[in-house]
Every structure is written in C-alpha cells, then in structure tokens.
BATOR-800140 format. One record per residue (C-alpha): residue in one letter; x, y, z; residue number from 0. Coordinates in Angstrom, 2 decimals, padded with zeros to 5 digits, m for minus. Example, Ala and Ser with C-alpha at 12.3 -4.5 7.8 and 13.67 -1.06 7.14 Angstrom:
2
+------+---------+---------+---------+-----+
| type |      px |      py |      pz | seq |
+------+---------+---------+---------+-----+
|    A |  012.30 | m004.50 |  007.80 |   0 |
|    S |  013.67 | m001.06 |  007.14 |   1 |
+------+---------+---------+---------+-----+
This chain:
52
+------+---------+---------+---------+-----+
| type |      px |      py |      pz | seq |
+------+---------+---------+---------+-----+
|    M | m049.76 |  023.71 | m015.22 |   0 |
|    Q | m049.01 |  020.00 | m014.93 |   1 |
|    A | m045.47 |  020.85 | m013.84 |   2 |
|    Q | m046.86 |  023.07 | m011.07 |   3 |
|    T | m049.08 |  020.25 | m009.86 |   4 |
|    Q | m046.15 |  017.85 | m009.76 |   5 |
|    A | m043.96 |  020.39 | m007.98 |   6 |
|    H | m046.60 |  020.97 | m005.32 |   7 |
|    Q | m047.05 |  017.22 | m004.84 |   8 |
|    K | m043.32 |  016.78 | m004.33 |   9 |
|    T | m043.08 |  019.76 | m002.00 |  10 |
|    L | m046.03 |  018.61 |  000.09 |  11 |
|    A | m044.55 |  015.13 |  000.39 |  12 |
|    Q | m041.26 |  016.60 |  001.61 |  13 |
|    Y | m042.96 |  018.74 |  004.26 |  14 |
|    Q | m045.09 |  015.81 |  005.42 |  15 |
|    N | m042.02 |  013.60 |  005.59 |  16 |
|    Y | m040.20 |  016.15 |  007.71 |  17 |
|    L | m043.20 |  016.45 |  010.01 |  18 |
|    Q | m042.94 |  012.73 |  010.68 |  19 |
|    T | m039.18 |  012.25 |  010.75 |  20 |
|    G | m037.55 |  015.65 |  011.25 |  21 |
|    L | m035.41 |  016.17 |  014.32 |  22 |
|    D | m035.47 |  019.96 |  014.58 |  23 |
|    A | m038.55 |  021.14 |  016.50 |  24 |
|    D | m038.45 |  024.63 |  014.97 |  25 |
|    L | m038.34 |  023.22 |  011.45 |  26 |
|    R | m041.22 |  020.84 |  012.25 |  27 |
|    M | m043.24 |  023.83 |  013.48 |  28 |
|    F | m042.43 |  025.69 |  010.26 |  29 |
|    A | m043.40 |  022.66 |  008.16 |  30 |
|    S | m046.68 |  022.30 |  010.07 |  31 |
|    G | m047.58 |  025.87 |  009.12 |  32 |
|    V | m046.49 |  025.67 |  005.49 |  33 |
|    A | m047.83 |  022.20 |  004.61 |  34 |
|    P | m051.52 |  023.26 |  004.69 |  35 |
|    I | m050.77 |  026.17 |  002.36 |  36 |
|    V | m048.93 |  023.91 | m000.07 |  37 |
|    R | m051.85 |  021.44 |  000.12 |  38 |
|    Q | m054.28 |  024.25 | m000.68 |  39 |
|    H | m052.18 |  025.36 | m003.66 |  40 |
|    L | m051.94 |  021.76 | m004.85 |  41 |
|    E | m055.72 |  021.41 | m004.73 |  42 |
|    M | m056.13 |  024.61 | m006.74 |  43 |
|    A | m053.59 |  023.43 | m009.33 |  44 |
|    Q | m055.37 |  020.07 | m009.60 |  45 |
|    K | m058.71 |  021.80 | m010.16 |  46 |
|    M | m057.20 |  023.99 | m012.84 |  47 |
|    T | m055.74 |  021.03 | m014.72 |  48 |
|    A | m058.98 |  019.04 | m014.35 |  49 |
|    N | m060.94 |  021.85 | m016.01 |  50 |
|    R | m058.83 |  021.68 | m019.19 |  51 |
+------+---------+---------+---------+-----+
C-alpha cells in the first residue's frame, strides 16, 4: 500500500504542476478535473496505511 501512496503523491504533483505551468488549455482543464480525484484517492491510501 505504501507504493500506492507514493504513486498517488507523484501523480498529484504532476497534475498540480501542469495546472500551474501547462500551456495546453484542454489539458489544464483535464488536469483540473482529475487532480481532485487523485487527491481523494491519495487521502484514502494514506488513511489505509495509517491504520496498519
């Protein structure tokens, strides 16, 4: 599960980075929709690893 947490952290950071620096408006819109879902999954993964 730790690997999942790390993967979600990395993915979220990449989406957030693109939201700030990306040039393609369509991709920024996509990232703005996906980033909250990835954040939610990250929070769930963190809770699962904290409970162990």
